[in-house]
N, C-alpha and C positions, 0 to 999 in steps of 0.2 A: 504493500500500500504506500510505502514511502519512496518508491522509485522516482516519482515525479519531483520529489524534493532534492534528489541527488543530481538533478539536471540544473540546479541553481547554484550560484556562488554564495559566499557566506552572508553578505548583506542582503541579497535577494531572498535568501531563505529566512533571514531574520524578519524581513518585511512580510513574508507569507505567514510565518508562525506566530507573530505577535498579533493575535486576534482580539485580545481584550483591551479595552480602553481606546482613547483617541490616538491615532497614529497619522503622522504626516510623512509620506515617502517623497523625498526630493530626488526625482529621477532625472538625471542629466541626459543629454542627447545620446542616443545609442546605447543606453544602459539596460535595456530590457524591461521598460515600463509595462508594456502590454502583457508580457509573460508573467510579471509579478502580480498584476491585477487579476488575471484569469486564474493563475495558480492559487492565489489567495481565496478566490471564490470557491474553486474546486476543493481546496483544503478544508474549508469550513463544512462543506457537504460531506466529504469523505471521513472526517473525524466526528461526524454526528453532532456538531455544535448547533446546527439549524437545518430546517428543511429548505428546499429551494425557494419556496414562496415567502420565506422569512428574511430573505436578503434583498436589500434594495441596492441596485447597481446603476449608477447614472453616468451616461456618456454625453458627448456633445453632438454626435451624429448617429443616424440610424445605421450607417455603414459600420461604424465602430462597434455598436451594440451587436450587430449581426456577427461580426468577426469574433467578438468576445463570447457570444453564445456558442458558436461552433467550436471554439477552442475548449470551452468548459465541457461540452459534450464529449470531445475527444479525450480529455483528461480523465473524466469519470467513466468513460466507455459505455455511456447510455444516453438516450435522449433526455433533454431537460425541458420540462413543460411547466407552465404557470409561473415563469420567472417575472419578477419586477425588475426587468433589465431593459433600459432604453434611454433615449435622449430625455433631457429635462421636459421638453414639450410633450413627448409621448407618454411619459410617466404621469404628468399632470393632467393630460387629456383623460387618461384612465381613471384617475382620482375624481376628476370633475364629473364624469359621466355617472359615477356612483353617488355623488353628492350634489348634482345639478340643481335639485329643488331648493337648496339653501341659498342660491343666488338668482332665483326666479327663472330658471331654465328647466327644460325636460332633458332626459338622458339622451335623446336623439338629436341634440343641438347640432347645428351646422358650423363648421370652421371656415370663415371667409378667407380667401386669398387676397393679395394686394389689390388686384383689379377690382374686386367686389368692394373692398374697403374704400377705394377712391370713388367708385360709383356712388356709394352710400353717402360719402362726405359731400359730393357735388349736389346731392339732393338737399342737404342740410345747410350748406354754406350761404346760399342766397338770402337766408333770413337774418344774416348777421352783417354788420357794417365793417367789412374787411376787404382790403384791396388785394385782389387775386394776382395782380402783377408783381407785387412785392411779397405776398404771402400765398403762394399757390397751394392747391390741395395736397400735393406731395409733401410740402413743408409742414402743413398742419398735421398730416398723418404722422410724419417723422417725429414731430414734437409730442404728440399723444403717445406714440410707442416708446419714446425715451422716458416719459413719465411712468409708463407701466413697467419698464425695465428697472426703474428705481423704486418700484413698490407704491407709487402714488395713484390713488383713485382720484376722480374729479373733485371729491369733497374734502380731501386732506392735503392739497397742494401747499407747500410752504411758500412764504412770501418771496423767497429767492427765485422760485420757479415762475412767478407771474409778475415780473418787475417791469414789463413794458405794456403799452396799450394792446399790442397784438396778442401777447400771451394771455392777457386777461380775457380777451374775446375767444381765444382758442380754448381756454378752460370752459367757457360756456358751450362752445361747440362740442367739446369732449363730453360734457354732461348729456347733451342731446344725442350725440353719437351712441353713447352707452344705452340710453333709453330705447333708441331705435333698434339696436342690436338685440335687446331683450324682447322687444316686440316681434322680431324676426326669429326668435329662438336660435340666436347665433352668437358667436364670439369670434374674435380674431386671435392670432397666435399669442399676442401679449396678454390677452385675457386668461389663457390657459393656466399660466403661472399666477397671475394676479388674483384671479378668482379663488384658487386653492389657497393662496397665502392669506387672503381675507377670511376664508372659511376657517382656517386654522386659528386665526386671531379672534374671531367672533364666536366660534363654537369649540371651546376647549376640549369637550368630550370627543370630537372628531379627531383633533390633533393627538389626544392621548391614545385613541384607538390605533392610529398608525404608529405611534411611538412604541406601543406594546407589540404591534404586529411585526415591525422590522427589528430583528435582534441585531442585525449587522447592516451597516451602510458603507458602500464603496463608491468613491467619486473619482472619475478620470479627468485629466486636464484641469485641475482645480485652479490653476493660475488664470484661466480664461473665463471664470465665472463673473457674472455681473452682479449688481446689487440685489435684485429680486431672487436670483438663484442662490446667492449667499444667505439671504434672510430665510428662505424656504428650507434650506439644508440645516441651518442652525436651529430652527424650530423643531425639526424632526429629530435632531441629534441630542438636544438638551433635555434629557429625561430627568425628572425630579427624583425618581426612585432608584436610579442606578447610574453607574458610570457609562457614558455613551461609547458604543463600539462603532466609531466612525473612522474610516481610513481614507484619506485624501491623497491622491497621487498627482504630482505636478512638478513643474520646473519654473521657479520664479525667474530664471534667466531666459526663458522663452515666452514671456508674457508680452505679446506684440499686437494685441487687438483692442487697445483702449478706444480706438476710433469707432468701434461697434459696441462699446459699453463695458468691456472687461476691466476689472479692478484688480491691479496687482496687490493692493492692500489686503485683499481677502486672504491670500496665502501667507502674507507677511505677518498677519495678526493671529494666525492659527493658535499659537501658544497662549495668547491672551484669551482667546475664546475658550480654549480647553487647557487649563493650567497644568493638568496631569499628562499632557500630550508627550508622546515619544517621537523624536525626529530621527528618521533613518535616511542616510544619504547613499544613493546609488552612484558610485563614481567610476566603476569599471566600465569603460566604453568598448564595445565590441564592433565599432564601425570604423573609426578613423585612426590614422597614424599618430604617433606621439607629437610630431612637429605640428600637425594640424591642431591637435588638442591643446598643445602648449600655447600656440598663438591665440586660440579661442579663450583660454584662461587669462592670458595677459590682458586681452581686450576687456573682458567682462569684469575683471577686478577693479576697473575704474568706476564702476557703478556703486552707489551707496545703498540703493534700495534692493538688497538681496540678503538671503540667509547664509549664502556661502557654501561652495563645494569646489573641488578641483578634480577634473576628469583625468583619468589615466588610461592609456591604451592597454586593453586586456589581451589582444591578439598579437602574435609575433608578426610584424608587418612584412609583406612581400617586398615593399620598398618604403623608405622613410625619407622621401625628398623634403627639403625645406619648402615652405610656402613661397611661391614666386610672386614678387611684387614688381610690376613693370610700370614705368612712366613713359607716356607716349606724347607726341606733339598735339594731336587733336583726335576727335571722335572717329574720324574716318580711318586714321592710322590705328586706332584701338580695334576697330572692327577687322581691319586687315590682319593685324597681329594675331588676334584670337582665332580667326578662321584659318590662318596659316598653321597655328599650333594644333588645331583640331585635325587638319589634314595630315600633319606629321605624326600625330598620335595614332590616327587611323592606320597609317602605313606601318606603324609599330604594333599592329594587331590589337588596338583598342577599338571597341565598337562606338559608333556615333551615339547609339542609344544609351551608352553609359556616360555620356557627357551632358553637361547642363550649363547654360548661361543664366545666371540669376541677377535680376536688376531691381533697383529701388522702385522704379515706376514703369508702367506698361508702355509709355511713350518711348522708352529707350530701345525697344526692339527694332525700330525701323532700320537703322544703319546695318544691323546684323542680318536682318531679313534680306535686305537688298544685296549685301555682300555674298550671302550664302546662295541666293538665287543666281547671282552672276557666276559663281564657282560651281554650281550644281550640287551644293551640299544639301542633303535632305534634313529638314527640320520640322518641328511641330511646336505650336504654342499651347502650353498647359494652362488651363484655367482662364482662357480668354480667346479672342479672335486674332487672326493675323492683322497686322497694322492696317492694311488697306481694306480690310473687310469690316472694320468697326463702323458703327452707324454714323458717328459724327464725322468720320473721314469720308465716307461715301456721300454724306450730305454736302460737305465742303467741296468735294470734287464735282458734284452735280452742279453747284453754283458756278464753278470754273467752266464746266462744259457748256452751260447755257450762255455764258458770256462769250466763249470762244466760238461756239457754233449754235446760232439761234435756232437752227432747224432740229436740234436734239430734243425730240419729244419725250424720251425716257427721262432725261435730266430734268426737264420742266415738271413732269409728273411727280418726280421725287420731292422737289423743293417748293412747289406752288403753295403748299399748305404747311411748310416748316420754316419758321414758326407759324403758329395757327393764324390764318387770315380769313377764316370763315368759308373756305372753299370746300364744300362737302361733295358727296357723290353726285348730287343733282347738277351743281354748277360745273363739275368736271365733265359730266356727260354732255352738257350743253356745249362746252368747248370742243370736245371730241367731235360732236355732230357738225359743228360749223367748220372744223378743219377738214372733215371728209367732204362736206357739201361743196366747199370752195377749192378743195384739193390743195391746201396750204398747210404749213407746219402749225403746230398748236400755238406757238408764241404769236404768230401772225393772226391766228384765230382769236386769241385774247385781245389783241390790238383792235381787230375788227369789231368785236363785241363792245369794247370800251368806247370806241369812236361813235358807234351807233346807239349808245346808251341801252344796250341789251343786257347789261349787268347792273344791278341796283344795290343801294345801301352800302353795307360794310364791305361786301365783295368788290364793288366798284372802287371804293376808296383805297382798299388794301392792294388790289391788283394794279391800279394806276400808279400807286407809290412804288410797287415792285418793278413795274416796267420802266419807270423813270430811273430807278436805282441801277437796273441792269444796263440801261443806255448810258448812264453816267459812268459806270465802271468801264465800259468799252472806250469811252473818251479818255478816261484817266490812264488807261494802259499806254496811250500814245504820249502822254505828258509826264506821268510819274512812274511808269513801269507796272507790270502786271501784278507783282507781289503787293505793292501798296494799294492798287486798285481793288484786288480781291479782299484784302484785309478791311478796307473801308466798306466794301459791299457787305461782308458778313457782320460788321458792326452796325452799319446803318439799317440793315433789314431786320435787326433784332435777333439774329441767330446766336450771336455770342451772349447777349443778355439772357436768352432763353436758358442757356446752361448755367450762367451765373446765378439765376434765380432758382434753379433746381437745387434743392438742398439734400438730394440723395447722396450717399457715400461715393457713388460713381461719377458725379458731376465734375468734381475737381480734376479727376483723371481724364475726363473727356476734353476739358479745356487744355490740359497739358498735351494731349494728343494733337489737338489743332495747332498748338504752338510748334510741335515737332513737324507737322505737315508744312508749315510755313518755312521752317528751316530747310526742308527738302526742296521747296519751290525755289529758294534763293540760289540753288546750285545750277539752275537751267536758265538759258538766255531769254526764253519766251514761253508763253503759256502753252502754245501748240506743242512744243517739244516736251514740256513737262507732262502734258496729258498723254502724249505718245509713250513716254517712259512708264507712266502708270498702267497703261494698257498692256505693255509688255510684262510688267511685274505681275499683274492679275492673271495674265494668260499662262504664266509659268508656275502654276500651282498644281502640277500633276505628279509630284514626286511620290512614288509609292513605296510600300514596304514598311517594316516596323523599326528598322535601324536608322533612327532619326535623332538629331541633336534636340535636346529639350530646352525651350526658351520659356521663361516664366518670371514673375515677380518674386521677390523674397518672401512675401506673405503667402503666396501660393505654394512655396516650396516646403513649408513647415510640415514635418512628418515624412518627408521623402529623403532619399539618399542616392548619391551617384558616385561612381569611381573617380570621375574627373569633374571639377567645378570651376567655372570662370565667374569672377565677381567684378564686372566693369563699373566705371563711373564713381570711384571712391574719391570724390572731391567735395570740399566744403560747399554747402548750399544745396548740393544734389544729394549727398549722403555723408553726414546727416542732413536731412531735409530742412532747409531754412524755414519753410512754412510751419513745419511741426515744431521747431524750436521757438518761433515767434508766437505760436498759439499756446504752447504748453510749457515753455521754459525748460528748467532742469529736468522735469518729468518727461518732457518730450525728447530731450537729448538722451536720457537713459533708455527710453524705449527704442530710439534709433540704434543705440549701441547693442541692445538685446537683439534687434533685427539683424545687425551685422554678425553677431554671435551665431544666430540661427543659420545665416548664410555659410559661415565658415564650417560649422559642424554638419553641413550636408555632405561634405567631401569625405570620401573614404581613403583615397590614395594620393591624388594630386590636386593641388589648389593653386589657382592663378588669381591674383588681385591686380587690377589696373586702374590708373588714373591719367587723365589727359590734361595737358597744360593749357589747352584752348578748346572752348566749345562754342558752337554757333547758337546764339539766342536771338530769335526773331530777326534773322538775317545778318546779325552783327557777331563778329568773332570777339569773344570775351576771354580774358585770362582767368585761369582757375588755379587754385592751390590745392595740394593734396589734402584729403580728409584728415581730420585729427585722429581718426581711427587708424590710419596708416602710421602715424607717429607713435601710436600706442603699442605697436608691434615691434619687438626688438629683433636684432640680428641673430639672436640665439635660435629662433625658429623660422626666420625668413631670409630670403635672398633677394635683394633689391637691385634691379637693373634699369638702366635708362636706354630707351630706344629713340631718344631725341638727338638728331644730328646737329652739330654746331652751325652747319650751313643753312639750316631751316629758318625761314622767316615767317612772320605772321601771314596767314592767307589774306589775299586781297579782299577788301570789303566790297559788297555790292553797293557801289557809290550812290546810285539813285535812291536805293532803299535806306542806306545809312543817312544820307543827307536829309531825307524826309523825316526820319525819326530824331534827327538832331534839331529840327526846327519845329515850331508849333504845328500841331496836326491840322492838315488841310481839311476843311469841311465845306459842304455845299448844301444850302438850304433847298429842299425839294418841296414844292407846294403840293399839298395833298389835293387831289381832284384835277390836277393838270392833265391834259391829254397827252398820251404817250406818242412820241414821234416815230414814224416808221423809217426815217432815214437812218441807215446803218453805214458805218465806214468799213468797207471790206478789207480783209487782211491781204497784204501783199504776199504773193507766193514766195516761199523761201528759195534762196539761191541753191543751185545744185553743184555738187563736186563732180569732177571728171574721174569717176572710178569705174574701170572696165569690168565686165563679167569675168570671173575667174581670179580676180585679185585676192590677195591675202590681206585681211584687215584686222585691226584690233579695236574692240569695244570695251570701254571701261567697266561695264557691268557684266558682259558675257564672255570677255576674253578674246582669243584668237579664232578666226573663222575664214571661210571662203565665200565670196560673193557668187550667188547662183543666178540672180536676175536683178534687173533694175527697172523701176517705174518712177519717172520724174526724180524726186529726191528720196524715194524709198527703196531700200535694198532688201533683197531676200538673201539671208546669210546662213550658212550651215556652220554653227560654232562647234569647236572641238570638244568642249566640255558641256555642251547642252545640245538641244535639237535645233531645227530650223526656226529662225526668228525673222520678223520684219522690223527693220530699224531705219531711222532717218540718217542720211549720209553724213550729216554734220556731227553725228555721235561716234563716227569711226575714223581711224587714221590708217592710211596705207602703210603696209609694211614694206620696208626697202628690200 
């Protein structure tokens, strides 16, 4: 019966066998956290200390609970039924269905998703004096959910949570929202925990029933708990008649989710909540080499908000290379260096699938994606979309397309109601019908309908404004350059403001992506060539097979591991994030450092860190300094090399764009209701190069190739490291 214990090291076994009293297991990265948690559950069952339904085990995801259930069944060699094992919301949903009548619901209540919640709020909001432009439904819902995550019902909000006129009104909306939910016999995900928490407080006999029922409580990823989860667990664990048998497993050094409500203070105050608690540190790491672990420990030791532990390599390493830290001239050189390293490693019998590039923000993927496409390196984005597939990027490109090519019906369809201009399916159908009737592009059909007053009210006003903005953008291209013209267009039409007003966690990242898109545009001489480049990038998305480099953000990488890890962009302001430090001060800096720690400890064998001396921000090259995190890593565990040549000079600025941003922003007043002018200034055809068929050429994105055919300035080229592509001749150079 004790064979399963023999598979554990000394501290893991201690964590499993210490079943009585409160226990906090500080499980460092790669130390066998899941094994300890599942073996502890199985140990309680196999030693007869409790039945399976007397153990409450809480995880953060349904996937984690499923994996845990399967492991327990394997350990005890029989199916496990009736377990109270699941995510916080799943466990509370089960409790709430049993006690629904205590909060005015029936046991068959409905759980609303986000779309239904927004729809319900839109029915409620018109009754309240609130400006939806500054306080949209998504913001109202986010505020309500944040209150629920803190354990606040609409009737017990503290003064600090309603200190503005908007939050006072949102509190009233919260009240009405909850009344409507009760009338619908429904609740949202925030209610699942809040209702149960309130039941425990208002009906002590219900709380005492569950306290007696659960003889043991196990909690996974305790460092990621928010306030309501912490309060709910504390109520269940604090039994008046006995010492609580609660075991929380977590790692304070990997608490990286404060932006979604996680409170690192929960794990730090465990000993205060449970004075008799035993702290067990799992420090034997079965993942990484000692140099990687030494660097991680050096870094995280600079944090003050931690309980402290030092990871040691438990396995004899196949290799124990020092952590590579490379300084490069700019972001393009960084992408080239990392891709060259990956190719060399693959030739040395490492799989691409065992490699990962982990970035602070999703917008950093673009230069790596483009470089890998050029070289034919297979890759995949984990936890997100490829850069040019993201909604905000497709929207911005659609605006560019309709400016460059007014006949592009698909582009117009995408942006005509983004941001909202009141153009619904009926108005869109009317535009389609007129375009077919007159055999003209949709944009001209809109123009016709406006001139002939066949569109009324808000649609007339909004589309007239849009048409003038598009026309103005085309004129600005000739005077200020296309980067400046498109930037003005996205700002004047309200698209940028739409994302600024969006208070969802993803909105800030979308704005960062748009900034990155503008950095890409500044690399091309004109809009037509940039759009041609985008078409080629999007067309080259057919890499098959499973052996692909993994690209993801550091947040998405938590819980994963790779033989080889690249950590680019370690510069002040980028990582640690300046915005995070501005918003959260020292707490923000320490979370950024924990995020860096998570990145380092994803690597098993080889780790590369890089930082660039220059990065392009909104078309301007700006100097960068290495992240303070680089300075916190000593030569004992790292090897620092410079790839900056003395002959390198700062890249040339895009003068038109730079001058524009050095002077007051140019603005043009556009009179609402003015008639759109049909006069368009046609683009001059680009000059063609004299490149004969059969020539060998070099393309900066796709490498070397042979010209197969020529049509005006477009070449059909068979590239050596890719397939046949159509490119503009100005993008290639003749090989001598």
